C-alpha positions in Angstrom: -64.1 29.3 26.1 -61.9 30.5 28.5 -59.7 33.8 27.1 -56.0 33.4 28.2 -55.3 37.0 27.0 -57.4 38.0 30.0 -54.8 36.7 32.6 -51.8 36.7 30.5 -51.4 40.0 28.1 -50.2 39.5 24.9 -50.6 35.8 24.2 -53.4 35.1 21.6 -53.4 31.5 21.0 -49.4 31.0 20.4 -46.3 31.9 22.3 -42.0 31.8 21.9 -40.8 30.0 24.5 -37.6 31.7 24.6 -39.5 35.1 26.0 -41.0 33.1 28.7 -38.6 33.7 31.5 -38.2 37.9 30.8 -42.1 38.1 30.8 -41.9 38.0 34.6 -44.7 35.9 34.9 -46.6 35.0 38.2 -47.3 31.5 39.3 -51.0 31.8 37.9 -49.8 32.9 34.5 -47.7 30.1 34.2 -50.1 27.4 35.3 -52.8 29.1 33.0 -50.0 28.9 29.9 -49.0 25.5 30.6 -52.9 24.3 30.9 -53.5 25.4 28.0 -50.8 24.1 26.3 -51.4 20.7 27.7 -55.3 21.0 26.3 -53.7 22.3 23.1 -55.4 25.9 22.9 -51.8 27.1 23.1 -48.9 26.8 20.4 -45.5 26.9 22.0 -42.9 27.3 19.5 -39.3 28.6 19.0 -38.2 26.9 22.4 -34.4 27.5 24.2 -32.4 24.5 23.6 -32.5 24.1 27.2 -36.5 23.8 27.1 -36.6 21.7 24.4 -34.0 19.5 25.8 -35.7 19.5 29.3 -38.9 18.8 27.7 -37.9 15.8 25.4 -35.2 14.5 27.8 -32.1 14.7 25.9 -29.0 16.3 25.9 -28.7 20.4 24.3 -25.6 18.7 22.4 -27.3 15.9 20.9 -30.2 18.3 19.6 -27.5 20.9 18.3 -25.3 18.7 16.2 -28.7 17.4 15.0 -30.0 20.6 14.0 -26.7 21.4 12.6 -26.9 18.0 10.4 -30.1 19.1 9.1 -29.3 22.5 8.1 -26.2 21.0 6.3 -28.6 18.5 4.3 -30.4 21.4 3.0 -27.1 23.3 1.5 -26.9 23.1 -2.5 -23.9 21.6 -3.4 -22.2 24.7 -4.0 -22.7 26.1 -0.4 -21.7 22.5 1.1 -18.6 22.7 -0.8 -18.3 26.5 0.6 -18.8 25.4 4.0 -16.5 22.4 4.1 -13.6 24.5 2.3 -14.0 26.9 5.4 -13.6 24.2 7.8 -10.7 23.0 6.6 -9.1 26.5 6.7 -7.1 27.7 9.7 -8.5 31.0 11.5 -5.6 32.8 10.1 -6.8 31.8 6.6 -10.3 32.9 7.3 -9.0 36.0 8.5 -7.3 36.7 5.2 -10.5 35.7 3.2 -12.8 37.8 4.8 -10.5 40.8 4.9 -9.6 40.1 1.2 -13.2 39.8 0.8 -13.8 43.4 2.5 -16.2 41.9 5.2 -14.0 42.6 8.3 -10.8 44.0 9.8 -9.8 41.9 12.3 -11.1 38.4 12.8 -10.9 36.2 16.2 -12.3 32.8 16.7 -14.3 32.1 19.6 
């Protein structure tokens, strides 16, 4: 069996997709990883939004909305209620709530 770790140090059967660009891999190393992934000997997880969208040919925004929907579906009723109230509260109201809780001093929405 081919030992991928000899060509790409630190890879032992799985990698996180988000870190691929920061690894500074050579073309040969990228080929080795792609080959191992296609052969099923390398598990690639934690893909970036762009990587997942490119791989499955769907827009990033659509995937982000589906992630949001799934996360909200997992919330307890009490937490879902709190989220709905938060969404319906103005930025000034949110800042006042966080200040009252002692979480932050100043809140600036993006």
